[in-house]
N, C-alpha and C positions, 0 to 999 in steps of 0.2 A: 493520435497515439501511431506509431511505427510499427508494421507489421514485422513478425518474426519470419526470419529466413530459414530455410531446410537447408541445413548441409547434409549429402549424400554420402556416407562412408561405406559405400556395397562393399568393396574388399573385405570389411570387416562385417559386414552385416547390419550393420549400426546407422541409424538416422537420425540425427538430432536437432533440434532449435535453436539457433542462435538468438538471443534477445539481447535488444540494445539498452537495457536498464542494467545497469553498474553497480549501483548502490540504492539502497534503502535507508529510510530514516524509521527507527524505533517509534511507538506511539509515546513512549514516555519522554523520548527526545523533540519531539514536535511539540508536546505539552509543554515543555520546559521553553522550547523557544517562543511558543506562542503566548506563552504566560496563562495558559488557561488549565483547567483542570481536568486530569487526563481520563477520569472516569466519565466526565460529560463529553468529553471528546471519542471516547470508546462508544458512547450511546449514540452520538452522532453517525459515527462512521460504521455502525452495524447493517446498514442495508447496501454499504460500499460493496461492489466486487472487484475481482482481479482487472477486468477491464477500466475500472476507473481509479486503478494505483493502486489498489490495497491489496497486500498479500501477509499470509502467516509466518512467520518464522520460529523454527521450534529447536529449543536446545536444552541442555541438562537443568537449567534454572527455570527453562517456561514449557516445561511439559507439555502442556495444554495449549501453548502456543501463545505469541503475542503479537499484536498487530504491527505493521510496519508499512510503509508507504513510500512509491516511487516519487520523483520529483512533480510528476502529473498526479499523483496522489495527494500530495499537500496539497496543491492547487484544487482539485475537488474537495478536498476537506474545508478549504478556505471558503467555496462557494458554498458549501453546507452553512457552514458558520453565518453568512451573511444573510441565507435563506431565513435561517433559525431568527435571527436578530430583527427580520424586516416582518415578520410574522404577529399579527396582534396579539397581545396578552390578556 
């Protein structure tokens, strides 16, 4: 994963980080695309962190937030699915 770079806007007293993530996909969209149950995927993703590509998105319809994944986050989630499948039952 690429590191964010700091941009110094000293003239305005503002330092901001520029992140290379330009889009995310919501849990509902990822579940639909993978043909998986949304609640099941949410349970798998609960231990993911921002470093794993998981972020929370808030809007008027989702005041408590909804999971969203970067491209790397979807890959991480696919790895979790494979780990879950390979576990003995």
